[in-house]
N, C-alpha and C positions, 0 to 999 in steps of 0.2 A: 732536499735534503732531509731528512728526518735526526731529530738528534732525542736519546733520553736519558735517564737521568735514574739513578738508584738512593732513593729515599730509604733504602731498608738499614736499619740498624742491628740486621739479627750477625751479620759479620762483625762486629764488635764483640772483644772478650772484656767480662769484667772480672774481677774478682768477689766470689762466694765465699759465705762463713757456712762452709758447709758441715761442718760438726761442730754444733753450738757445744756440747757437754765436754769433748775433749779439747777444744779451741779456749773454750774459757778456764778448763783447768790447767791448761798452760798458761796461760796469763797470770793467772792468780802463783801460780810455783814460780814466776821468775819473777813476779810482784814481792811474793816474802823472799825472794833469794838478793834481791837488791834492798829491803828493807836491811835484811839480816848484813850485808855489807857495809850498809849505810851506821848501821847501831853497833856494829864491831860483835856480830852476835848475838843480842840482847834478847831480840824478837823472835827468833830460834826458842832458845830460852823460855820465852815466854808465852809463847803460841803456838809455834812447828815441831816441839819438838815432846815428846812421851819419856815421862818418868816418872818413878814412884815419889807423889807427892799429896798432899792432905786430899780425902775426899770431901772435905768442907770448903776447898777453894775452887771457885765455881769455875775457874781457868784450868785445872784438871781436868774436865770435861772439854773442854773446847780443844786441850792437847788432843784428846784421844779420837777427835777424828783431824784437827788439825797438823799432828805431823806427816801427813804425805805432802805437804806443800813445803815443807820446808828440806832443802839440801844444804852440806855442808862445805859444799867446793862448785866450781861451777863446773868441772867434771863428773861432778857428780848430778849436778843438774842437767849437761847435756847426755849423758848415757842415760838416765831415763826418758825424758824427754822428749827425746831422738826415737828411741821404741815405741813410747805411748803413739807417737803422731805417724807412724810409719803401719801400726794394729788398728788404733782406736780409731779414726774416722770412715775405716772396712767397717765395721762391726756397728758404730752408731747407725750409718744406713742400714744396716741388715735388720736391727732388734728396734731399731728408736731409741731417742734420748733418751726416754725416763725407764728403759730397764737399763742400759747403759751408764746411769747414773746412782738408781739400784745396786748394781753392780760395786761401783767404786764407792759409794757412804759404806757399804757393807764390808768390804772389805777392808777399808783405812779404820772403821769400829772396832771388828773381829781383831785384828793384827795391832789396832792400839790398847785392847782391853788384854788380851794375853801376855803384850809385853809387859802391861803392869804390873800384871799377879807373879807372873815367872819369873820376870827379870828387873827386883828392884835395885840394884846397884849399877845399872844400864840406861843410856838413854836412844831412843830410836826416832828415826826420820829418814824423809825421803818417799817415794811413790813407785820404789822396785815392787811393792806389794802388790799394788793395784797394773804393772807392769804384767806381772808375772799372771794372776788375775786373768787379763785380756787376750796374753799368748794360749794361754789354754781354751778359754771362750773360743779363742778365733778357730781352735781345730775342730770345733763342732760345727761350722761353717756349709760344709760339704755333707756333714752325719746323713745318711740314707735310713730306711727302715729295716731293719733286721738287721745291722748290721754295727761295727765300730769302727772307727773311720780310722786308718795306717796314721794319719796325721797327728791322731789323740796321741794313738801309743808311742810312738815318738818322738814327742811334745813330751808326753809326761814322764818318759826315759833320763831324754836326753835333758832335760831345765830340772824336775822335780828329781831324778835320778840325783843330779850332780851336786844339786845344794844338800842332798843329804849325804851323799860321799864329805863333801866340803865341813857339812856342820860335823861329822863325826869325826873328821880326820885333817883338819884344814884350819887352823886357828887365825883367824884374820878380824876385820872390823864390820863383814858382811852380815846384816841379818838373816841366816841362813833360813830358819823359819817362817821371817815374816814371809819371803820369797813363797815357800811351801803352803804354807795358810792360805795366800793370795792366791794359789795355784789350784789349790785344791775351794778354795771361792770361787773359783772363775767356774772350775768342771761342774763346778754343783749346781750352777745357775745356767751353764752351755744344757747341762741334761735336762734343766728345769721347763729350760726355753722352748729348747728342741721337742719337750712335749705339750708344750703349748707355745705353738705358731705364735707371729709377733704380728700386731697388729696393723696394717700397712698403713693406716692412717693417722700416725703418731707421726711429729715432727721430729 
């Protein structure tokens, strides 16, 4: 009687770090939130919140980018990160880590500068601008030559239209302009990446 053994490890499952930019950003946001809790809001004011401060202060420029890492509460953090983890990894797989990182940094910088200039009496924090950028970018995933995807039209109407309406008629603490700018940045990059197909060799 013959016996056979299967020494193959192909059936074993392992956890993969499938989306380094999105997962890395998520961990940074979590670390920023925990630091904020431990310091009773001090680290958010110092690093993770953009507001009108002296241009001679070096941390002013840190906050121009760092504001996307800060969150005011656990529900604020979870709302943004849940959407980010749903949309982000698929886009990073499609376009590559480098392009997604450029989209995120550009969104953070543009929204930070706009808020600093036009809203000197309020502060801004949170990843919602990046989330909106990725949502609009995702609508380009199935774009075809010579046609505008219906998903893009629906997303633009539902998300950007909703934010414009809220900005005009609803008074709340949601930075509607940040969402709109994030969506515009995402749509712009989606168009550029469509015109320049992604390099499949990217990690």
